[in-house]
C-alpha positions, 0 to 999 in steps of 0.5 A, a space after each residue: 165669549 170674552 169676559 167684559 172689563 166689569 166682570 173681570 174686575 168682579 172675578 178678581 176682587 172675588 178671588 183675592 177676597 177668597 185668598 185673603 179669607 184663606 191666608 188669614 188664619 195662617 197670618 194670625 199664627 192660628 190664634 184661637 181668639 181671632 179664629 174664633 171671630 173669623 168663624 163667627 163672622 163667616 157663619 153670620 155672613 151665611 145668615 145675613 145673605 140668607 136674610 137678604 135673599 128673602 128681600 129679593 122678592 119683596 119680603 121682610 123678616 123681623 124674626 129670622 132668629 126663628 128659623 136660626 134657632 130651629 135649625 140649631 135644635 133640630 141638628 143638635 138633637 138629631 146628632 145626639 141621638 143618631 150619633 151622625 156627624 154634624 156636618 150631615 145633620 146641619 142639613 136636617 136643621 136647615 131642613 126643619 127651618 125650611 118646613 117651618 118657613 113654608 108653614 109661615 109663608 103659607 099662612 102669611 105670604 099674602 100679607 104686605 112686607 112689614 106685616 109679614 115682618 111682624 108675624 115673624 117677629 111674633 113667631 120668634 117670640 112664641 117659639 122661645 117661650 115654647 122651647 124654654 117651657 113646653 118642650 124643656 124636657 127636650 130642650 133643657 129649658 133655659 139651661 139648654 143642652 150640649 151639642 156635638 162639636 163639628 170636629 173633636 177639640 182633640 184633633 190638632 188644629 181643629 179650629 183651623 179645619 172648622 174655619 175652612 169647612 164653614 168658609 167652603 159652605 159660606 161660598 157654596 151658599 153665595 155661588 148658589 144664591 147668585 145662580 138663583 138670582 141670575 136665573 129666571 127665578 131671579 127675574 120673577 123675584 124682581 118683577 114681584 118686588 117691583 110691581 106684584 100686579 104687573 108681574 101677576 098680569 105677566 103669568 108670574 105666580 106671586 105666591 109660589 115664587 114668595 114660598 120658594 124664597 121664604 123656604 130658601 132663606 129659611 133653610 140657610 138661616 137654620 143651616 147657619 144656626 145649627 153651624 153656630 151651635 155645633 161650633 159653640 157646643 151648646 144651645 139655650 133658647 137665647 138663640 131666639 133673641 130679638 138681637 139675633 134677628 136683628 143682626 142680620 138686617 143691621 148687616 145687610 142694610 149697612 153693607 147694601 140691601 139687595 145685593 150679593 156682597 152687601 151682606 158679606 161686607 156689612 158683616 165683616 165691617 161691623 164685626 170687626 168695629 164690634 169686636 175692635 171697640 170691645 178690645 179697646 174697652 168700649 164695651 158699652 160706648 161701642 153701641 152708640 158708636 155702631 148706632 152713629 155709623 148705621 145712621 150716617 150710612 143710612 142718611 149718606 150711603 142708602 145703598 150701603 157701604 158696597 156703594 161707597 167706591 162708586 160715591 167716591 168716584 162720582 164726587 171726586 171731581 167736585 171734591 178736587 175742584 173744591 180744593 183747587 180754588 182753595 189752594 193759593 197760587 
C-alpha cells in the first residue's frame, strides 16, 4: 500500500531530524560543553516521553523523579557491585523503577488523575528522605555515591560515543511508544482516557491497562535516570527533587501534551532557551522569561508548540487580508 502524502511528510521530517541530530556534534567540532547539553537533552527527551506516555491512559504524575532516581540508584549500585557495564545495568534500574511503579499503581490506580498525581508527588518526597537518611550507609546520604561512567574518559572521543549511544536508545524508545500507541493497547488507552465507564462497558479493563501504562512509564523514567547518573558519574538524593519531577511536565505541555513529537520539541526548545539565556548572563531572569513563554504557550497554543505550523496555516489568510486592507494603493 502506497504511503499517503501526510505520512511521507512526517517520515521526511523524522529522517531530517535524525540526520541533523547525527551531524550536529560534528558541526560543533565535538565541543565538550555542547556535547554535554546535547546528551542531557536527549536523556530528558526519554524522561519527558516516558511521563507523557502515562497521560495517554488518562493518568498524571507530579512525582516522576521518584522513578528517575530509583533507576539511577539501582543501576549505580548494581554496576559497582557486579562490575557489569552500565549499558546493561540501566535496564536493572528501569526494572526496579517499573516494579515500584507497579506497587504505586496497584494501590492508587483507581484514583482520579490528580489524586494519583499528588500521591506520586508525596512518594517522591518520602523516597528522597529515606535515601538520604535511613539508607545512607548504602546510598551515601546527601553526599551521594560515585557511578561508573558509560564509557571511560580514557577512550578518545568518549563523549561523542556516549551521545550517539544515548541517541540510539532514545530513538528506540520513541519507536516503541509509537508501536504501542498504534496497537490495540493504544486504542484501549484512548477509550479509557475519554470515558472510563464506557470503556469498561465495552469490555476493556481500565485497571490492567492503567497498570501497564504506569509500569512502562516508570521503566523508561528509571532508564533515563540511570543514563543521566552514569553520564555525570555520581548520584545524590537531589535527583528526587521537585524540579526533576516538573521538567518533564513543562517539556510535554509546552511541546504538545498527548503527542509523540510534543516532549521532543518541548525538551529541545526549552533546553536551548534555558542554556542560551544562561550563556547571556541571564541566570535568574531566565526563570521569568521561561515562565512567561509557558503562560503564552498555554493560552495561545493549548495543544503545544507542535500545533504551531497548523495554527499559522489556519490564520495566514486572515493576516494577509488584514495587511492588504492597510496597504495604501
